[in-house]
N, C-alpha and C positions, 0 to 999 in steps of 0.2 A: 504494500500500500504506500505508494509514493505521493507526495504532495506537490502543490504548485503546478508548474508546467510539465513536470516529468510524467512519463508513462507509468502505469501501474507496476510493471516489472522492471523498472529502472534500477532498483536496489539489487535485484538478482543479477542484472547485467553487470553492475559494478563489481560484484563479488566474483563473477565468472571471469571478468577481465583481469582482476587482481590475481586470481588463481592461475590463469593461463600465463600471465607474465612471470610468476614465480616458477612455474613448471618449465617455461622456456629458458629461464636463467639456469636452473638446475641441469637441464639437458645440455645446455651449452658447456657448462663446467664439466659434466660427465663425459661429453663427447670429445674432449681434447685427446689428441693422439699421444701415444707414449713418447717419452723423451728419448731421442737417439743420440744426444750429446754425451760424451764420455764424462764420467765423474772426475772432479778435480782432486788432486792429492792434497793440496793445501787450500785453505780458505782464500777466496779472492779479495776479501775485505781486510783480514788481519794476518794472513799468511801462517796461521796455525795449522798443523796437520789435521786432516779429516780422518777419523778412524775408519779402518777397513769395513767394520760392521755397518757404519752409516752409509758408506759408498755402495755396499751391497743392498741395503734396505731401501735406499732412495736413489734410483738410477738418475744420473745426470746432476747429482748434487754439486753445488759450487760453493756453499757456505758451511761453516762449522755450526754446531748447535747454538752457541751463544749469539752469533751474528744473525742466524735465521730467526731466533727467538726475538731479538730486538726488532727485526723487520716486521715480524708478525704482530708485535704489540703496536707498532707505528701505524699499521693499516687499520682504517676504520671500516666497520661492517657496512654493507649496503643496506640502507633502510628503505622500506617500501613506502608507498604514498598512502596516507590516511584519507581515503575518499569519503569516509563516513563521519568525518570530524564535525563537531558542532560549529555554529557560526562564531561563537565566542572564541573557540580555539583558533580559528582562522584569522581573527582580528588582532591577535597578540603578535 
């Protein structure tokens, strides 16, 4: 039950679009091809040696655990769009 100028099934359309976008992002991430780059022996950032176990576990690894952890913390997660937010939350 939508109000104003929206169709009655507009809310369902918004939910379906949001879901389809999330599924498309997940499929894009999952569809990446395997890395064919050879693993580095030493970290490209700090030149510390990368353990053999890490090189076997993560093909194509270029960073040590500490440097990779730092990069992971620096990345912000992708946030979705709140299409159902109230008018008050949109005014702030």
